C-alpha positions in Angstrom: -39.9 26.7 66.5 -40.5 22.9 67.4 -43.9 23.2 65.6 -42.1 23.5 62.3 -40.3 20.1 62.7 -43.3 17.9 61.8 -44.2 19.5 58.4 -40.6 20.0 57.5 -39.7 16.3 58.3 -42.6 15.2 56.1 -41.5 17.4 53.2 -37.9 16.1 53.6 -39.1 12.5 53.4 -41.1 13.3 50.2 -38.1 15.1 48.8 -35.9 12.1 49.5 -38.3 9.6 47.9 -38.7 11.7 44.7 -34.9 12.3 44.6 -34.3 8.6 44.6 -36.9 8.0 41.9 -35.5 10.9 39.7 -32.0 9.5 40.0 -33.1 6.0 39.0 -35.0 7.5 36.1 -31.9 9.4 35.0 -29.9 6.2 35.1 -32.6 4.4 33.0 -32.7 7.2 30.5 -28.9 7.4 30.2 -28.8 3.6 29.7 -31.5 3.9 27.0 -29.4 6.5 25.2 -26.3 4.4 25.3 -28.3 1.4 24.0 -29.7 3.5 21.1 -26.3 4.9 20.1 -24.6 1.4 20.4 -27.3 -0.2 18.2 -27.9 2.7 15.8 -27.2 0.5 12.7 -29.7 -2.1 13.8 -32.3 0.6 14.5 -31.9 2.2 11.1 -31.9 -1.1 9.2 -35.2 -2.0 10.8 -36.7 1.5 10.6 -37.5 1.4 14.3 -36.6 5.0 15.0 -40.1 5.8 16.1 -40.3 2.8 18.5 -37.0 3.8 20.1 -38.1 7.5 20.1 -41.3 6.5 21.9 -39.4 4.4 24.5 -37.0 7.3 25.1 -39.9 9.8 25.4 -41.5 7.6 28.0 -38.4 7.5 30.1 -38.0 11.2 29.7 -41.5 11.8 30.8 -40.9 9.7 33.9 -37.9 11.7 34.8 -39.7 15.0 34.2 -42.6 13.9 36.4 -40.3 13.2 39.4 -38.2 16.4 38.8 -41.5 18.4 38.9 -42.5 16.8 42.1 -39.1 17.5 43.6 -39.5 21.2 42.6 -43.0 21.3 44.1 -41.9 19.9 47.4 -38.9 22.2 47.5 -41.1 25.2 46.6 -43.4 24.4 49.5 -40.7 24.9 52.1 -40.8 28.7 52.0 -44.6 29.1 52.2 -44.8 26.5 55.1 -42.0 28.4 57.0 -43.7 31.7 56.4 -47.1 30.5 57.6 -45.5 28.9 60.7 -43.5 32.0 61.3 -46.6 34.2 61.1 -48.5 31.9 63.5 -45.5 31.9 65.9 -45.3 35.7 65.7 -49.0 36.3 66.3 -48.9 33.9 69.3 -45.9 35.7 70.8 -47.5 39.1 70.3 -50.8 38.0 71.9 -49.2 36.2 74.9 -46.5 38.8 75.3 -49.1 41.6 75.2 -51.2 40.0 77.8 -48.2 39.5 80.0 -47.2 43.2 79.7 -50.7 44.4 80.3 -51.0 42.3 83.5 -47.6 43.5 84.7 -45.9 40.1 84.7 -43.4 41.3 81.9 -41.8 44.6 81.2 -42.0 46.2 77.8 -38.2 45.9 77.4 -38.2 42.2 78.1 -41.1 41.7 75.6 -39.2 43.5 72.8 -36.0 41.7 73.6 -37.7 38.3 73.3 -39.5 39.4 70.1 -36.2 40.6 68.6 -34.5 37.3 69.5 -37.3 35.4 67.9 -37.0 37.4 64.6 -33.3 36.8 64.5 -33.8 33.1 65.0 -36.4 32.8 62.3 -34.2 33.5 59.2 -31.4 30.9 60.1 -34.1 28.3 60.8 -35.7 29.0 57.4 -32.3 28.7 55.6 -31.5 25.4 57.5 -34.9 23.9 56.5 -34.2 24.8 52.8 -30.7 23.4 52.9 -32.0 20.2 54.6 -34.4 19.7 51.7 -31.7 20.3 49.2 -29.4 17.9 50.9 -31.8 15.0 50.3 -30.3 14.7 46.7 -26.9 14.2 48.2 -28.2 11.7 50.8 -29.9 9.6 48.2 -26.8 9.7 45.9 -24.6 8.7 48.8 -26.9 5.8 49.7 -26.7 4.5 46.0 -22.9 4.8 46.1 -22.7 3.0 49.4 -24.7 0.1 47.9 -22.0 -0.3 45.3 -19.1 0.3 47.6 -20.4 -2.3 50.2 -20.5 -5.1 47.6 -17.8 -7.7 48.4 -15.7 -9.1 45.7 -16.3 -12.9 45.1 -13.0 -13.4 43.4 -10.2 -12.9 46.0 -6.7 -12.3 44.8 -4.0 -14.6 46.2 -0.6 -13.4 47.4 1.8 -15.6 45.3 3.3 -14.2 42.1 3.8 -16.3 39.0 6.7 -15.6 36.7 6.1 -18.3 34.0 3.2 -20.6 33.2 4.5 -24.1 32.4 1.4 -26.2 33.0 -2.4 -25.8 33.3 -4.6 -28.5 34.9 -8.3 -28.9 35.5 -8.9 -31.5 38.3 -12.5 -32.6 38.4 -13.7 -29.1 37.7 -17.5 -28.3 37.8 -19.2 -25.0 37.4 -22.8 -24.0 38.1 -24.8 -20.9 37.2 -28.3 -20.4 38.8 -28.5 -24.1 39.8 -27.6 -25.1 36.2 -24.5 -27.2 35.7 -22.4 -25.7 32.9 -19.3 -27.8 33.3 -19.2 -31.3 34.9 -16.1 -33.1 36.1 -13.6 -31.6 33.6 -10.1 -33.2 33.7 -7.4 -31.8 31.4 -3.6 -31.3 31.6 -1.9 -28.9 29.2 1.8 -28.2 29.1 3.8 -25.4 27.5 4.0 -25.9 23.8 0.7 -27.8 23.7 -2.6 -26.7 22.2 -6.2 -27.6 22.8 -9.1 -26.7 20.6 -12.6 -26.4 22.0 -15.5 -27.1 19.8 -19.2 -27.7 20.3 -22.6 -26.3 20.5 -23.3 -22.7 21.5 -23.9 -22.5 25.3 -22.2 -25.8 25.9 -19.5 -24.3 28.2 -16.5 -23.5 26.0 -16.3 -19.8 27.1 -16.9 -20.8 30.7 -14.0 -23.2 30.5 -11.5 -20.4 29.5 -13.2 -17.8 31.9 -12.1 -20.0 34.8 -8.4 -19.5 33.7 -8.9 -15.7 33.6 -10.7 -16.0 37.0 -13.8 -14.2 36.0 -15.3 -16.7 38.4 -14.2 -19.7 40.4 -15.2 -23.4 39.9 -18.1 -24.8 42.0 -16.2 -28.0 42.6 -12.6 -29.2 41.8 -9.5 -27.2 41.2 -7.8 -25.2 38.4 -4.1 -25.6 38.8 -1.2 -23.5 37.4 2.2 -25.1 37.7 0.7 -27.6 40.2 -0.8 -24.9 42.5 -4.4 -23.8 42.9 -5.0 -20.8 40.8 -6.6 -19.1 43.8 -3.1 -18.8 45.5 -1.8 -16.5 42.8 -2.1 -12.8 42.6 -4.7 -11.8 39.9 -2.4 -9.2 38.4 0.5 -11.6 37.9 -1.9 -14.2 36.3 -3.2 -11.6 33.9 0.3 -10.5 33.1 1.1 -14.0 31.8 -2.0 -14.6 29.7 -3.5 -12.9 26.6 -7.3 -13.2 26.1 -8.7 -12.4 22.6 -12.5 -12.5 22.5 -15.0 -12.4 19.7 -16.1 -9.1 21.0 -13.2 -6.7 20.4 -12.4 -3.9 22.8 -10.9 -0.8 21.3 -10.2 2.3 23.4 -10.4 5.9 22.4 -6.6 6.2 22.1 -3.8 5.7 19.5 -3.1 2.5 17.7 0.1 2.1 19.6 -1.5 2.6 23.0 -4.2 0.1 22.1 -1.7 -2.5 21.1 0.5 -1.9 24.2 -2.5 -1.7 26.5 -1.6 -2.6 30.1 2.2 -2.7 29.2 5.0 -0.2 28.9 4.8 1.3 25.4 7.7 0.3 23.1 7.2 1.5 19.5 9.5 -1.2 18.0 7.5 -3.9 19.8 4.2 -2.4 18.7 5.4 -2.5 15.1 6.6 -6.0 15.5 3.3 -7.1 17.0 1.3 -5.4 14.3 3.5 -7.1 11.6 3.0 -10.5 13.2 -0.8 -9.9 13.4 -0.7 -8.8 9.7 -2.1 -5.5 10.7 0.8 -3.3 9.9 -0.2 -3.0 6.2 -3.4 -1.2 6.9 -2.1 0.7 10.0 0.7 2.3 7.8 -2.0 3.6 5.5 -3.7 5.5 8.3 -3.2 9.2 8.5 -0.7 9.1 11.4 0.3 5.4 11.3 0.6 3.9 14.8 -0.1 7.3 16.3 -3.5 7.5 14.6 -6.3 8.2 17.2 -9.0 5.5 17.2 -12.5 6.5 18.0 -14.6 4.9 20.8 -15.1 1.1 20.1 -12.8 1.5 17.0 -15.7 2.8 14.9 -13.2 4.2 12.4 -11.9 0.7 11.7 -13.5 -2.3 10.0 -14.5 -5.4 11.9 -11.5 -7.3 10.6 -9.1 -4.5 11.3 -10.3 -4.2 14.9 -9.8 -8.0 15.4 -6.3 -7.8 14.1 -5.5 -4.9 16.5 -6.8 -7.2 19.3 -4.5 -10.0 18.1 -1.6 -7.6 17.9 -2.3 -6.7 21.5 -2.2 -10.3 22.5 1.1 -10.9 20.7 2.6 -7.7 22.2 2.4 -9.3 25.7 4.4 -12.4 24.7 2.1 -14.5 26.8 2.6 -17.9 28.3 -1.1 -18.7 28.0 -2.9 -17.6 24.8 -6.7 -17.9 24.8 -8.5 -17.3 21.5 -12.3 -17.1 21.7 -13.5 -17.0 18.0 -10.6 -14.6 17.5 -10.7 -14.8 13.7 -14.4 -14.8 13.1 -14.4 -11.3 11.4 -11.5 -12.0 9.1 -11.5 -12.9 5.4 -10.1 -16.3 4.4 -6.6 -14.9 3.4 -6.2 -12.9 6.6 -7.5 -15.8 8.7 -4.8 -18.1 7.2 -2.1 -15.5 7.9 -3.3 -15.1 11.5 -3.3 -18.9 11.9 0.3 -18.9 10.6 1.3 -16.2 13.2 -0.3 -18.2 16.0 1.5 -21.4 14.8 4.8 -19.5 15.0 4.5 -18.9 18.8 2.6 -22.1 19.6 5.7 -24.0 20.8 6.4 -21.2 23.3 2.9 -21.0 24.8 -0.1 -22.9 26.0 -2.7 -22.2 23.4 -6.5 -22.7 23.9 -8.7 -21.8 21.0 -12.5 -21.8 20.7 -14.2 -22.0 17.4 -17.4 -23.3 15.9 -15.7 -24.0 12.6 -13.3 -27.0 12.7 -10.9 -25.5 10.2 -10.0 -22.9 12.8 -8.6 -25.7 14.9 -6.0 -26.9 12.4 -2.8 -28.0 14.2 -4.5 -28.5 17.5 -3.1 -31.6 19.3 -6.3 -32.2 21.1 -9.9 -31.4 20.7 -12.2 -30.7 23.6 -15.8 -31.4 22.4 -18.4 -29.5 24.4 -21.8 -30.7 23.2 -21.6 -34.0 21.2 -21.1 -36.0 24.4 -23.8 -34.0 26.2 -26.4 -35.4 23.8 -25.6 -39.0 24.6 -25.2 -38.5 28.3 -21.4 -38.9 28.7 -19.1 -36.6 30.6 -18.0 -33.5 28.9 -14.3 -33.1 28.6 -11.3 -32.9 26.2 -10.8 -36.0 24.2 -7.6 -37.0 22.4 -7.2 -38.5 19.0 -8.6 -38.3 15.4 -11.6 -40.5 16.2 -13.5 -37.5 17.7 -12.6 -35.4 14.7 -14.2 -37.9 12.4 -17.3 -38.1 14.6 -17.5 -34.3 14.5 -17.3 -34.3 10.7 -19.9 -37.0 10.5 -22.2 -34.9 12.7 -21.7 -31.8 10.7 -21.7 -33.8 7.4 -25.4 -34.6 7.9 -26.0 -30.9 7.7 -24.4 -30.6 4.3 -20.6 -30.6 4.9 -18.8 -33.4 3.1 -17.2 -36.0 5.4 -13.5 -36.2 4.9 -10.4 -37.0 7.1 -9.2 -34.0 9.1 -5.6 -32.9 8.4 
């Protein structure tokens, strides 16, 4: 049956191509659905249900088109094999008949060969069908291998860290897509000290703290912890000693207690203590099952301020050496914000605290201010600057926009 290999191989190639396209379309459609559900409030408030429906319908049609083509190719396998089998059978009967008539082959040998051919036909037909069906798995495996073969750019070190006493940036620069985000940063922060980062959006404040979490490594210079390059330390041990509270709050589909103790061994007394210090215990106790209340995905059964306080409680639960706050109180009302600031002040002497905020009042109590943006516009090096002079300059800068200039206290 070598004659069947050519058409079957062509069908298999088509099957593989359409399988890849259908899997990519499925991925696109799933992403679209996730995007719609995540932004449902925005869609409803702008009455764009029809637009999103049309976009989803287009993705759905693309997927349907490729699935239909897959089915067509798969359906062609049986007819092709039947036709080729019929041609082969007719050829065998003709040639075998001639051989028997001319006496070069016995009738028994002819029937034995024909019987063997018929027995071989069914398995070959099944194998060809399975080969076509296997193309889905082949394509899925190729897509998986593309991900599995990606090499991590951030390599964990082998040294453990038990306590963070000092953080230093030594001539640190960082580039993204040939654009320099940080340039020659020098800063030295010891336990018990704080630094407040202010400046324009996109000036590099979040990039600064992301280097400490090792979401990426500096292009030039070194980030040092306790005098050693951060690359020497095990990633897990670094993350054990720091708490990172971002503007975007991550809540898991689990209980309040499990969310607060995330990544740590659950201790109910510590959970209650952390919630109390984050001024979240009051609203948690009003929930149906208290700290055992199950939170929905992304914390949709909590308000924005409640989610943020849960995130702060998670940070306080870890008792970190390094506390990083990236607009961590942006969703809180004034009273809650002042209470949270008070809670942070209480642990500030035991930690290194780095806070990011666009509003200067969030940085009350900061010993130093790192200004990312004001110096950019006059061409000087970006970096943390000590003293009240920069605070006054910042207030003058904002004062022109309507905020009254006054000394910062």
